[in-house]
N, C-alpha and C positions, 0 to 999 in steps of 0.2 A: 921575599917575593921573586920567584920566576917566572921567565915567560916562556911560550914556546917559539917556533920559528916566526910565525906570524903576527906574534905580539899579545896574545890572547894568554892569560895567565893558566897555568895548570888547572887551579881551582874555579876560574871562569870555564874552561874546557868541559871539566867533569861535572859541574853543573848545566851547562849546555846539553853534555850528554844526558843526563839524567831528565832534564826536560823533555828532548826528544823521546827518550825510551815511554816517559809517562806518556805523552801524545799518543806514540804509535801503539801501546798496549790498550790504550781507551779506543783505539779504532779511529783515530783521527789522523788519518796518513797524510791528507793534504797539509794539513797544518804543521805535520812533522816535518813533510817536505820543505814548507817555508822557514822553519826552523835551521834546518839543515843549510840550506841556502844563504840564511842570514849569519850563520855562524861561520861558513866557508868564507864570506866576505870579510869575516872580522878576523879571520887567520887560522881556523879550527882545521886541523889537517893530521893528526897523529892517526897510527893504524887503527885504533879502537874509534875513533870518529869515523873513518873511512868506511869501516866495515858497517857502521851503523848506518853511515849516509846512504852506503849502497844497498843495504837490506831495505831500508825505507822505499828507494825508488825501485826495487826490485817488485817490494810485494804491492806497491802501485800498477807495477805492469809497465812502468817505464823503464825498459831495459836498456835503451840506449845511454840513459842518463845514469842508469847506475853501474854500467860498466867501468869508467872511470875510476870511480871509488875502490869498487871491487878490485881492480887491477893492482892499485895501492895498497889496497889490505892485503891481499895475495902476495905481492913481493915482500911486505914487510912479515906475513905470518904464514909461508907457505902450508906449513901443518894444519893450521886451521879449514877443517875439512867443510864446514859450513859456508866460510866465505868461497872456498872452492867450489862447492856444487853450486853456491849461487852465481857465481861467475860462469862456470859452465853452462847454467840454464839458460842466462842471461845470452850469452854469446849464439847459444842454439836457438834462443827466440828471434835473434837478429841475423840470422842466417850466416852466420861465421861457424859452420859446423866443424870444420878441420881444427879453428883453435879450439872449439870447445872440447872434442874429442881429446887433444893432447893434455887435458887437464884431468881426463877420467883415468888415469894411471892404475893399473891392477892393486898395487899397495894400498893407493888412497881410497879406490871402492871398498876394498875390504875392511878400512878403518872407518868409513862414513856409515854410521849407523841410521842415516836418514834413508839408505841405501839410493839416494838420487842419482850419485855419480855412477853406478853401476846401470841403473836404469836408462840413466841419459847415454853414457857411452854406450851400453848394448846397442841401443837405437842407431845411434851415429856409425858406429863400425858397422851393422847391418847395411845402413845405407851406404857406407862406403864401399861395400862389398867385401870386407875384413871379417867374414863368416865365423873366422876361429876367436878372434879378440870379442866378437860379438857374444859366442857361446860361452867363453869365460868369464864375462861381465854378467851375463843374464844367469848363471849359476850363483854370481854372488850373491846377486838381488833375491834369488828363490831361495839361497838358504836363510836370509832372513827373513822372509815370510814366503812361507810354502803355500800358501793359498791364493797367490797373486796368479790368477787364471790367464792373464796378457802376457804375463811373463812367461809360463809355460808354452803359451802359444808361439812367442815370439823366439823362444829356445828352438822349439821345434822345426819352426821355417830356417833358422840358422844352420840347424844340423841336418835339416834336409839338402840345402846348399852344399854341406860339407859331403852330401851323401853317405851320411851315419844315419842307415835308415832305421836301426834299432833304437838308436837315442831319440830321434826324431818322432817314430811313433809312440814310443814310451810317453815323450814330453806332451804329444799333441793328444792322448788320451788322458792324461791328468788333466789338461785344460778342459776337455770334453766333459770329463766326471765332474768337474767345477761349476762349471755352465753349461749343461746338456742340452739347452735350448738356443744355444749360440749358432747361429747357421754359419757364420764364418770359420768359426772352430773347426766345426764339422766338416767344411768344406777343405780347411788346409790339411785335416788327417784323411779325409776321402783322397785328395790328389797324392798324396805322399805315401799311403798304402799302393797306390798303382803304382808309382815310380820305383817303389821298394820292391814289387814283383807280386804284390798280393792283389791283385786286379780283381778279381770275384766280390773281395770284402770292401774295396774301396769303390768300384763301380757300384754295388748295392747300396754303399751309401751315397753317393750323388744321386742316385735314382730316388733316393727318400726324400731327398733336400729338393728335387723338382717336383715331387709329389706334394711336398709340405708347403714349398714357397715357389709355386709355378710363375708367379708374376716378379720374381727377382732374376736379375740378368746373371749373376753370378756362377748359381749351378750352370746353367746352359752352355755358360762360356766354357766353364771348367770340362762339361761333357762334349764339347766341340774340340777340346786338346786331347779327352780320351779317345774318342772316336775316329779321329784324326791318325792318331798314333797307332792306333790299331788297322788302320786301311779302310774305313769305313767313311768313304768320301760322302756318298750319299746322306748318311746319319750325321755325318759331321755337318754339312751344309743347313740340314734344318735346325741343328743346334745353334750355329752360330748368327742363322737368319733370325731363331728366335730371341737370342741374346741382343741382335742389333735391333729389333722393334723395341724391347724393352730397355736399350738404354740408348736412346738416340743421340745423348749427349757424351757419349765415351768414345772419344777418336780413337783409339785402340781398337774397340771393339768394330766399330764402322771399317776401319782399315782391313781389318781380319776377313770379314764379309765380304768386301770386294775382292780381294786378293784370291780367296777361296773360290768365291764364283768365277773368277779367271779359270782358276786351274780346273774347275768342272766344265768349262766350255760353257758357263751361262751368259753370255757377254750382254745381254739384257740387264743383267742383274749387277752389274761389275761398277757403272760408272756413279750411279746415286750415293753410294757408299762411301767412295773414294773421295767425291768431291766433299760430301758432308763431314768425312775425318779432316779434310784440310783445310776447311772453314773453321774447324774447331782449333784445331792445331797444326798451323802450317809446315812443323818441323818435322812431319814423320817422312822421312825420304824415303821408305819403303812405298809409302802410297802415291809420291808422286811419279817413282819409276814403273808402278804396276796401272796407273793412269796413261804415262805413255806407250807402255805396252800394249794396253789396249787398243787406244789411238792406232798404233801402228798394225794391231791384228784384225781391226775393223775397218779398214783402209781408210782412216781419217788421218793420214799422214801429214797433210796439209796444216793440221791443228798441234803438231809436236812442237814446232819452234815457237809458238806463243806459249805454250805451255813450259816449254825449257826456260822461257824470258821469265814466267811468273815464277818458276820454281828457284829461280837463281838466287835469291834473296834470303832463302830458308834451308837451304840442304848443303851438303858436302860439296866438293868437287868432285869425288869418286861417282856421285849418284848423277850428277849431272852428266859427268862424261859417259854411263851407260845410257842416256837418253839421246846424248849425241850419236853413240853408236848405232842407235836405231834411227835417226834422221839421216846419216849418213848411208846406213845399208839401203833405204827406200830410194834413195836419190842414185843409187849404183855408185857412190864412190868408197869402195870395199877398202882401199888401202887406209882413208881416213876412218871410217868405220872400227876395223881391226884396231887401230890406235887409241881409239876413244874406248874400245872394250878394253885394252889392255890397260887403259891408265881408271878404269872402273873398279880394278881391286878384285878381290876374290869376296868381297861379303856383301855387296850390292844387292846382287841376287843368287838364288841357289845355284849352286854348282851346277847340275843338271843343265839349266836355263843357260848359263854362261857358256858351257862347252858348246851346246847345239848352236847359240850364237855365233861362237868362235868356228865351228865345225863349216857353218854356211858361209861364213865370210870366205875362209881357206878356199872352200871349194870354189865361190866365185873367181877368187883371183888364181885358180889352176894349180894350187898348192896341196895334191890331192892326198898325197901319203900323211901330211899333217892333218888336212882335214879328216881322214879316216881316223886318226888316233883322237881327234878331239870329238867325234861321234861314239868311238871307242869309251871314251871316259864319260860319256853323259850314260851310256847304257849302264854302265858300271855303277853309277849313283843309282840308276832307276832299278836296276837288279837288287840293290841294299835295302830297297824298302819291306817293312816288316811283315808284309802281306803273300812275301813269297811269290813275286809276279811270276817267275819262269814255273814254279810249280802249280800254278793257275793255269798258265799258257799248255802245259802240257795236256792238263785235265780238259781243258777247252778242245783240243786235237782229240784227245781221245773220244770226247763227246761226238765230234763230227765222224769219227770213224764207227761207232755205235750205230748212229743213224745211217750212214752208206750202208753198213751191214744189214739192215730192214728192207732195203729196196729189191725186193725178188718180184718176179712175175707173178707167185703166188699172194704176195700181199698184195699186188697192184690188182690184182683180181678179186680183191676183198671189197673194193671200193665201189658203193652203190650209185646209181645212176642219178644224177643231178644237173638241172637246170635252171639257170639263174634268172629271177625277174630282172627285167630290163629296167631298172628304175632310173640308172645314171649311168654314164660312160664307163668303162671298166678302167682300171687302174692299169699304168704302165710301171713295170718294176725293172728299176735300172740297177743292174750288179756289176760284178767284178771283183778283182783283188783290189786292195786298197793300193791308192796311188797309180791307178791305171787312167787316169783322165775323166774320173765321173763327174768331178765337181766341173770341169770345164765343158763337159758334153750337156750336164743337166743345166747349166747357164745358157748353151745355145738352144735346147729345146724350149726354153722360156720365151724365145722370139715368138712361139705361138701363144696368143693372149690367152686362150684357154686352160691352158697348162699352168698347174699347180706344184709345186716341188715341196716333197717332204722330205729334209735333209738329214738322213741317217736315223729317222726314228723309229724307236725299236716295237713299232706297233706289232708288226706279224710275228716277231720274237715272244712279245708277250702274249699275244692269243694263242699260239701255239702250245706254250706250256700251260695256258688255261685249259687247253682242251685235251691236253695229258701228253703233247709229243708227237712227233711223226708216227711212233706206234700206232696211236689211237685213230689216226685218218680214216682207215678202211669202213671201221665203226661208226662213223658219223651219221647222222640222219640229215636229211634235208632240212626241218626246221635246226638243227644246230649249226647248220652250215649258214642258213639264212640269218641266224641271231649272230653268228661270228662276222660275217660280212658288213650287218648294221652295225656291228660294236667297232670294227675297223673304221668306216665311213665316219661314225660319232666322233672317234678319236683324230681323224685327219682333219675334220670341220673344226677343231679345236686347234689345231696348229696351221691351218691355212683357210683363207677366205674362200669357201667354195660353192660357186654359183651351180644351178641345176646343171650346166652345160660342160662345168668344169673337168678338165682330166687330170686326174692325180698321178703325177710323176713320182713315184716311190723309190727315191734312191738311197741305197744302202749297199755297199761293197759284199758284206758279209752276209746278204741275203742269200749268196750261193748255197749257203748248207740250208737254208728254208723253202728252197723252189718245191719241194713236195709239197709244202703246206699251202705255198701262194695256189699252186697247180688246182689243188683240192677245192680252195674257198672260191678261187676265180679263174675257173676252166676259160673263161672268156678273154682273159688277160694276154698279154704279148709281153715279152723280155726284151730288154736289151742287154747284151754283153758286151763289156770295155772290155778290149785286149790291149796289152803291151807287152814286149818283151818280157818274160820271167826274171831274169837278171836285172832288167830296171826297177820292177816292182818292187822285188824284194831287198835290193840295195836302197831303195828310196824309202820302203817301211821301216827299215832298219836304222838309217840317218834321220828318222822324221821324231819331233818330239809329241809323241802322242801322250794323250791321258790313258793311263794303263788299266784298262778294264780288260777282262779276261780274253778277250779278243786280241787285243794290241799288245799283252803281255807276251807274247811270241816274238815280238819284233824286239827284242832285247839281245838277240843272238843270231847269227846269221843262219846257222843251221837251223835252229827251230824258227825262223821265218821261212825257210824254204821248205821245212815239214808242214808250216799251215798251208803252205800253197798246194804243196802236194795231196794235204787231207782234202781240203776246200775244192780243188778242182777234180779231184776222184769222185767226192760226192755230187758233185754237178754235173760232172760227164754222165754218172750212173744215172742221176734224176732224167737228165733231157734226153738220154736214149730210150730209158724205160717209158718214160710219160709223154715222148715225143713232142717236147714242149716247143712252142713258136718261139724262135731267137732271132732275132736281129742283131750282127755282129758289126762292133766299130772298133776300129783298130787305130790306135792312138797314133802311130808312126803315120799313117796315111792322112789321118784327121787334122795333124800340124803341117803336112804339106798341101792339102787341098780339102780343106772343109768343106766347100759347096760338093764337091763329087762324092765326098765319104757320106754327108749328110742328107741329102736329096733324095736319093733311094729311100733312106729311113724314114723320112718324114712320109713320104709317099705310101710306103708300108703300113706305119703307125696310122695313117687318116690324118695328118698334120697338115695344116698350111704352109706354105714356103712363105716367109716374107718376103713383100714385094722389095723393099730395099735391102733384101740380104740379110745375112746375121751378122750380127755386131754385138760379141758377146760382151764387151766391154762394158758398153751401155746398160747391157742386161745386167752384167756384175752389179755395177754401180746403184741399180734401180732395187734389187731384191733385198738390200740389206744386208746385215752381217752374214758372213758365211762361216760358218762353224767348223768346215774341215781343214785340215792343215793346207789347202791350196789357197787359202784365203787372199794371198798376193798376187799369186800368178793367174786369177781368173779376171783381174782389172789392168793386166798388160798385155800388149800385143801378144798375138801367138809365137812363139818362138820355138825353135827345133834344139836347142842346148840340151834338154832332157831325153830327147831320142837319142838312143846308144850309149847312155851316160855310163852305164857299167864298165864300157871299155876303159873309162879313165881308171877305175878300180878292178880292173880284171884279176891280178894277183891276188888281192883280197877277198875275191869272190870265188876262187880255183877250188877251196874245200866244199862248195856247195854244188859246183857245176854235174856232179854224177847224178844228183837228186832232181836237178832241173833239166837235167837233157831231154829227155822222152818229152817234158812239156814244153821244150823250144821246138822241138821237131812237130809235136802234135800240132802247134799254132803256126806252123810256116815259117818259123824264123831259123834261118841257116847257120847264125855265127852262135859260140857259146864260148864260155872261158874254157882255157885250158886246164885241165885238173892236174 
């Protein structure tokens, strides 16, 4: 009679194995497990017993208990694919994905008739980012079961990651044929079609899903990606907002919503979704960075330090370094800010955002050539946007030129008489080229309690379009004008708390091109023209991180920026002379030298009360809440003179646009210009 290593006879072990098999086949898995443990205690342990013991614990769902038995059986019989598949799945179920994937070799997967090795291995390879291996294993599984729709779906996703668009689309179409009602499969197919260049078909598929499943977040989230990639920022925002509403517990959707709202300058919508995302998953580094950027952007810089401390336990050092760069910047520690930005690396924020901050810091440090290079890199990133921003900018300038061509005495003679009803105070329109100090100026004008600022609201542009453009102004009836005025005040009232005596201060630099419409609708209104050296405003626009709407798209190139300046002021000056516009000018360089001397006459001319305690723009800026323009930080600081004459630090870089700007420099009384 022979004994095994533990003392059981071979006959006893065989009988024990037979009993365990009988129990297992009868579905008595718990009893089979008890028999396994008793046999192991008596010394059972051969490869057959190990395989059986592992199978019993595996089918009981006790994967951790199964693994030692299955390892022993696999070591003894590596060609046994049932044992290998059980071990691979048990390892996968216990989180040991790398060890499980190592068992899913291609040869073993081909020999495994159960197809489990191919399926498990494909999934694990895809999770690990090894899409080529995943595709091989998925194809093995599908060769054994061609009606496995999930396999076709997974294969399509893996091939999409490999940019094998033809193969991916074919696989996903097959999955969709097998389960035509599956929204996830159709969603994957739609997204892949778009990525493969079949945008029309893919977008149609996504829109069909939105109609069929309007309460599902995934189609809205996918449409967000589509519209964002196409440059439709407004449509993308609507899509991500709806996805966030439908998926309040999805941290990534919430984080994307907050970040996109920040990109859109919709600052009131940023904080809540970012904080919601971080409450769900505090490891989302981009959400911490975006929240710190928001606090810096809305002048809540005192909150950045506590936020940084809160983030420290959750995110990588690079993200913390970017937050540090923002802290040091607002504390005017520019050397430290630059060092922190360098430590943040290249993947923490977008390249454009990184280049912009680097340029700002280098400018503050007096390293102007390096700063110029950083701003040039920022604009190159923006120029690569798929919406062709430079082309959009060129079309915008052409529209201004077309509007200017309409401004003739004959066109003006066609205006019918109109006397507005004195229902409320006339709006004041503050305009001037961007970066001319309009935000500083409107903040100072807010010292008059009746003033309500509309900050770059597009109301006039929208009403002008509804009326038919500048060409339609002569043909407007008195009733049409009154309706347009009522619409204007209704929209203004939705943006600002208007009392009966409130005075709307409509600040929008590019209202330069809408002066004829303003004069037609509000003949009793007055204009404030903010002026600053043309070289300073063109330079400042070029180095500012604007949202690239059609107007701001001209600021990616100095030549384009100068061309927009020429077009905008060309139309303005023509309208001013033709329509005899009432204009009060404020010169930035004089404003920063002596604000009282520059503004007292303006207050008197506008009929505004001069504040008894004098002008404190910083207190007004803090009280007004979020400043949406690029001057957000400056309006909370003491008035400084460093921005006046800033162009001289970049004179060599401005030489190419000197000739285009020289006439305007002379026209506005500035003696100095860069040498061409």
